[in-house]
C-alpha positions as CSV (number, residue, x, y, z in Angstrom):
1,M,165.4,56.1,-96.7
2,A,161.8,55.3,-97.4
3,K,160.2,52.0,-96.4
4,Q,160.0,50.8,-100.0
5,C,161.0,47.6,-101.8
6,D,164.0,48.2,-104.1
7,V,162.8,45.5,-106.5
8,C,159.1,46.0,-107.0
9,G,158.6,49.5,-105.4
10,R,155.9,48.5,-103.0
11,K,155.3,50.9,-100.1
12,S,153.3,51.1,-96.9
13,K,149.5,51.6,-97.1
14,K,147.1,53.7,-95.1
15,D,144.6,51.9,-92.9
16,A,142.1,53.0,-90.3
17,S,141.7,51.7,-86.7
18,R,138.1,51.9,-85.6
19,S,137.1,52.4,-81.9
20,H,134.0,51.2,-80.3
21,S,132.4,54.5,-81.0
22,N,133.5,54.2,-84.7
23,V,136.0,57.0,-84.5
24,K,138.6,56.5,-87.3
25,T,142.3,56.8,-86.5
26,I,144.7,56.7,-89.5
27,K,147.6,54.3,-89.2
28,R,150.3,52.9,-91.5
29,Q,150.7,49.3,-92.5
30,H,154.3,48.8,-93.4
31,I,155.5,46.0,-95.7
32,N,157.9,43.3,-94.4
33,L,161.4,44.5,-95.6
34,Q,164.5,42.5,-95.3
35,S,168.1,43.5,-96.1
36,K,169.5,41.0,-98.5
37,K,172.8,40.9,-100.5
38,V,172.0,40.3,-104.2
39,N,175.0,40.2,-106.7
40,G,177.2,42.0,-104.1
41,V,174.7,44.8,-103.5
42,T,172.7,45.1,-100.3
43,L,169.1,45.8,-101.1
44,K,165.9,46.3,-99.0
45,I,163.6,43.6,-100.5
46,C,160.1,42.7,-99.4
47,T,159.4,39.1,-98.5
48,K,157.1,38.6,-101.5
49,C,160.0,39.5,-103.9
50,L,162.5,37.5,-101.8
51,K,160.4,34.3,-102.2
52,T,160.3,34.8,-106.0
53,L,164.0,35.4,-106.2
54,E,164.7,32.1,-104.4
55,K,162.7,30.3,-107.0
């Protein structure tokens, strides 16, 4: 399963690490996913959506 929020659909982003000689190395920045049971169904929810669900 992809590292994607089941509520809002957010995914990981591409970013670059830069060395001292300015060589670019591509890396992934994953979102903070948590498994949470909502209405009897287990979902992978990002923490941003989790905070709004609790309100």
